[in-house]
C-alpha positions in Angstrom: -14.3 -13.8 24.4 -10.8 -12.6 25.6 -11.4 -9.0 24.3 -14.8 -8.6 26.1 -13.5 -10.3 28.9 -10.9 -7.5 29.1 -13.4 -4.7 28.7 -15.5 -6.2 30.7 -12.8 -5.9 33.7 -11.2 -2.6 32.9 -11.5 0.5 34.5 -12.3 2.0 31.1 -15.9 2.2 30.5 -17.4 1.3 27.2 -20.6 1.7 25.5 -21.8 -0.3 22.3 -24.2 1.4 20.0 -25.7 0.0 16.7 -24.6 1.3 13.7 -27.0 2.6 10.9 -26.1 3.0 7.2 -22.8 2.7 5.9 -19.6 4.3 7.5 -17.5 7.0 5.3 -15.1 5.0 3.3 -11.6 5.6 4.9 -9.1 8.0 2.9 -6.7 6.0 0.8 -3.4 8.0 0.4 -1.9 7.8 -3.2 1.6 8.5 -3.1 2.8 11.5 -5.5 5.6 11.1 -8.0 9.0 11.7 -6.6 7.9 10.7 -2.9 10.7 9.2 -0.7 11.7 8.3 2.7 14.0 10.1 5.0 15.0 9.5 8.5 15.9 12.3 10.8 16.5 11.4 14.0 14.6 8.7 15.2 11.9 9.4 13.0 10.9 9.1 9.4 9.6 11.5 7.1 8.1 11.4 3.8 9.0 14.0 1.5 8.9 15.3 -2.5 11.8 16.0 -4.5 9.7 19.2 -6.2 8.5 20.5 -2.9 12.3 21.0 -2.0 14.0 22.1 -5.0 15.2 25.5 -5.4 13.7 28.2 -7.6 16.4 26.9 -10.8 15.1 23.4 -10.5 11.8 24.2 -10.8 12.5 26.3 -13.6 14.3 23.9 -15.8 12.1 20.7 -14.1 9.3 22.8 -16.1 11.1 23.8 -19.1 11.6 20.0 -19.4 8.0 19.2 -19.1 7.0 21.9 -21.4 9.7 20.4 -24.1 8.0 16.9 -23.6 4.6 17.6 -23.8 5.0 18.4 -27.9 5.5 15.7 -30.7 8.8 14.7 -31.5 10.1 15.8 -28.3 13.9 16.9 -28.3 15.4 14.8 -25.7 18.9 16.3 -26.1 17.7 19.3 -25.1 15.6 18.1 -22.0 18.3 15.9 -21.0 20.5 19.0 -20.7 17.9 20.5 -18.3 17.9 17.3 -16.3 21.8 17.4 -16.3 21.8 21.0 -14.4 19.4 19.8 -11.8 21.4 16.9 -11.2 24.3 19.1 -10.8 22.9 20.8 -7.8 21.0 17.5 -6.6 23.0 14.4 -8.0 20.5 12.1 -5.5 17.3 13.5 -7.1 15.8 10.1 -8.0 12.9 11.8 -9.6 14.9 13.4 -12.4 16.9 10.4 -12.9 13.6 8.3 -13.5 12.5 11.1 -16.2 16.2 10.6 -17.5 15.2 7.1 -17.8 11.9 7.9 -19.7 13.5 10.1 -22.9 15.5 7.3 -23.4 13.0 4.6 -23.3 10.8 7.0 -25.9 14.3 6.6 -28.2 13.9 2.6 -27.5 17.4 3.0 -26.2 16.6 0.3 -23.4 20.1 -0.2 -22.2 20.5 3.5 -21.1 16.9 3.5 -19.9 17.6 0.7 -17.2 21.1 2.3 -16.3 18.9 5.5 -15.2 16.3 3.3 -13.5 19.3 1.5 -11.4 20.5 5.3 -10.5 17.2 6.2 -9.2 16.3 3.3 -7.0 19.7 3.5 -5.6 18.5 6.9 -4.3 15.0 6.0 -3.4 14.4 2.5 -3.8 10.7 3.0 -3.2 10.7 5.0 -6.9 7.1 3.0 -7.9 7.4 5.4 -11.2 10.8 3.8 -11.8 9.5 0.3 -11.3 6.6 0.9 -13.7 9.2 2.2 -16.4 11.1 -1.1 -15.7 8.2 -3.1 -16.4 7.4 -1.4 -20.0 11.3 -1.8 -20.8 10.5 -5.7 -20.2 7.6 -5.5 -22.3 9.0 -4.1 -25.2 12.2 -6.5 -24.5 9.5 -9.8 -24.5 10.3 -10.6 -20.9 6.9 -10.9 -19.5 7.5 -12.7 -16.1 10.2 -9.5 -15.5 7.7 -7.4 -16.7 4.9 -8.7 -14.2 7.6 -8.5 -11.2 8.3 -4.9 -11.9 4.8 -3.7 -12.3 3.9 -5.4 -9.1 6.9 -4.0 -7.1 5.4 -0.7 -8.5 1.8 -1.4 -7.3 3.1 -2.7 -3.9 5.2 0.8 -3.2 2.2 3.0 -3.8 -0.5 0.8 -2.9 -3.4 3.1 -3.7 -2.7 4.1 -7.1 -5.3 3.4 -9.7 -3.1 3.9 -12.4 -0.3 1.5 -11.4 -3.5 -0.9 -10.3 -4.7 -0.9 -13.8 -1.2 -1.4 -15.6 -0.7 -4.4 -13.1 -4.1 -5.9 -14.2 -3.6 -5.3 -17.6 0.0 -7.1 -17.4 -1.6 -10.1 -15.7 -4.3 -10.2 -18.5 -1.3 -11.1 -21.0 -0.2 -13.8 -18.8 -3.8 -14.6 -19.2 -4.8 -14.3 -15.4 -7.6 -11.9 -13.7 -6.8 -9.7 -11.2 -10.1 -9.0 -9.1 -10.5 -5.4 -7.3 -13.9 -5.5 -6.8 -13.6 -5.5 -2.6 -11.3 -4.1 -0.1 -11.1 -4.3 3.8 -13.5 -2.0 4.9 -14.4 -2.3 8.5 -17.8 -0.5 9.4 -17.4 1.1 12.7 -16.7 4.5 14.7 -14.9 4.6 17.8 -15.1 8.1 20.0 -14.9 8.9 23.2 -18.2 11.2 24.7 -18.2 13.5 27.4 -18.2 11.4 30.0 -15.2 9.9 28.8 -16.8 6.7 27.8 -15.4 4.9 24.5 -18.3 4.3 22.5 -17.9 1.9 19.6 -20.7 2.2 17.0 -20.4 -1.0 14.8 -22.8 -3.7 13.4 -22.4 -7.8 12.5 -18.8 -9.0 12.3 -17.5 -5.2 12.3 -18.6 -5.0 16.1 -15.4 -7.6 16.8 -13.0 -5.9 15.0 -13.9 -2.6 16.6 -13.7 -3.9 19.8 -10.0 -4.9 19.2 -9.0 -1.7 17.9 -10.8 0.4 20.7 -8.9 -1.9 23.2 -5.6 -1.4 21.4 -6.2 2.5 21.3 -7.6 3.0 24.6 -5.9 0.5 27.0 -3.0 1.2 28.3 -2.8 -2.0 30.1 -3.7 -4.1 27.1 -1.0 -2.5 24.9 1.4 -3.2 27.8 0.6 -6.7 28.1 1.0 -7.2 24.5 4.3 -5.6 24.4 6.1 -7.9 26.9 5.1 -10.7 24.4 7.0 -12.2 21.3 5.6 -9.2 18.8 8.0 -7.9 16.3 5.8 -4.8 15.6 3.0 -3.0 17.2 1.2 -1.8 14.6 1.1 -5.1 12.6 0.4 -7.3 15.5 -2.8 -5.0 16.5 -4.6 -5.4 12.8 -3.3 -8.8 13.1 -5.3 -9.7 16.2 -8.4 -7.6 15.2 -8.2 -9.0 11.8 -8.5 -12.7 13.2 -10.7 -11.8 15.8 -13.2 -10.8 13.4 -12.7 -13.9 10.7 -13.5 -16.1 13.9 -17.0 -14.5 14.3 -17.1 -14.5 10.5 -16.3 -18.3 10.4 -19.2 -18.6 13.1 -21.8 -17.4 10.4 -24.4 -19.3 8.2 -22.5 -19.6 5.0 -25.8 -17.9 3.1 -24.9 -14.8 5.3 -21.2 -15.0 4.4 -21.4 -13.5 1.1 -21.8 -10.1 1.7 -18.2 -10.6 3.5 -15.5 -10.8 0.6 -12.6 -9.8 2.6 -13.3 -12.5 5.3 -13.6 -15.3 2.4 -10.0 -13.9 1.1 -8.8 -14.2 4.7 -9.9 -18.1 4.4 -8.2 -18.3 1.3 -4.9 -16.5 2.8 -4.9 -18.8 6.1 -5.4 -22.1 3.3 -2.6 -20.8 1.5 0.2 -19.8 4.7 -0.3 -16.2 3.8 -2.2 -14.5 6.6 1.0 -12.0 7.3 0.8 -11.0 3.8 -3.1 -10.5 3.8 -2.8 -7.8 7.0 0.0 -6.2 5.3 -1.4 -5.8 1.8 -5.1 -5.6 2.6 -4.9 -3.5 5.5 -1.5 -1.5 6.7 -0.4 -0.8 3.0 -3.6 0.9 2.3 -3.7 2.9 5.1 0.1 3.7 5.4 1.6 2.9 2.0 5.6 4.1 3.0 5.7 0.8 5.3 6.6 -0.9 2.2 9.9 0.7 2.5 10.5 -1.5 5.2 9.8 -4.2 3.3 12.3 -7.2 3.2 13.1 -8.6 -0.6 11.8 -12.0 0.9 8.6 -10.5 2.0 8.2 -8.7 -0.8 8.3 -11.8 -2.7 5.5 -13.2 -0.5 3.4 -10.1 -1.2 3.7 -10.8 -5.1 2.7 -14.1 -4.5 -0.6 -13.1 -2.3 -1.4 -10.9 -4.9 -1.2 -13.9 -7.8 -2.7 -16.4 -5.5 -5.6 -14.2 -3.3 -6.4 -11.7 -5.8 -6.9 -13.8 -8.8 -10.2 -15.4 -6.8 -13.4 -13.3 -7.3 -13.7 -13.2 -3.4 -17.1 -11.1 -4.1 -18.8 -13.9 -6.2 -20.7 -16.7 -4.4 -19.6 -20.0 -4.2 
C-alpha cells in the first residue's frame, strides 16, 4: 500500500500491463578463472590476469598448459615456466593457484597449501584456489574443512555450474542434499514509452516486486527519502524492500496458489531462521552481481554458508 500510494502521488506517470507468458531468464554472469577486483580512484573494476599479460607471459602460460595436458606431466618443467611469469608479475594469483595444482597432482599437499595461501593474499576472491583447497582437505580426510572451502568457492563465483555441482557432491558426503531446482526469477519488465510513461509489465505477485523496482529506479524523490534513513547500502536495501514487499503479497495468497513460488517459500524459511539478509545477498544480489562477494566480511560469509545449509537443504519446489 505504501508503494502504491507513493506512485499515485508522484508526478511520474505509471502504467501497468498484464504480462503474457514468461520473460527471458536474466543473464547470470560466471566469473572467469583469474578474475580479480581492483580499486582505481573511487571505482572498482573487475580484471582478468590473462587479459593483462605480456606476450612472453602468454607464451609461457600456454606452454605450461600444453605440458599439463599430457599423461605423466613434467611438473618441474611446468613450474619453471610459472616461475618466469611470477618473476614479471609476482602478484599473479592465477599462476600461483596453477602452481599449487602441480603440487596437488604430486600429492605434496603442504606445498600446494602454501601456494594457495599466496594466491589468496593477492586475490581473496580466487574461487579456484578455494576449490583446490577443498580437494586437498578431502584427500586429508577433513570433510568439514572441505565443505567450508568449497562453499566459499561457490559464494565467490555464485553462478558457476561446475563449482555448484562440486558443492552438492561434497554436501552429499555429509549425507545432506542441496536443492538447486529453483531460483529467484521475478517475471516482469519495465520500460519508458514515447510519452515518458513508466510501463510496468507483470503478473501476480511479481507486480509488487516490479512496482518497487520501478520506483527505486525512476523516482529521485523516493531514492532521496530512503537515503536519509538508516540504510547502509542502496543496492541491498532496494532488493530487501522489494523482496519483503513481494513476500507480503505472497503471504496473502491461498495455500494452493503458493506452490508455484518456491523462492517465496524460501523467504519464509529464511525469516523463521533470521536469515533474511542472507537470502537477499545469496539468492538475488550475488546472482546478478557476483563480484559483490569481495565486500563480504568473514562473519557474513559464515552466515551465508549457514544459510545454504539451512535453506537450500529443503526442497522448496516440492508441495508441502
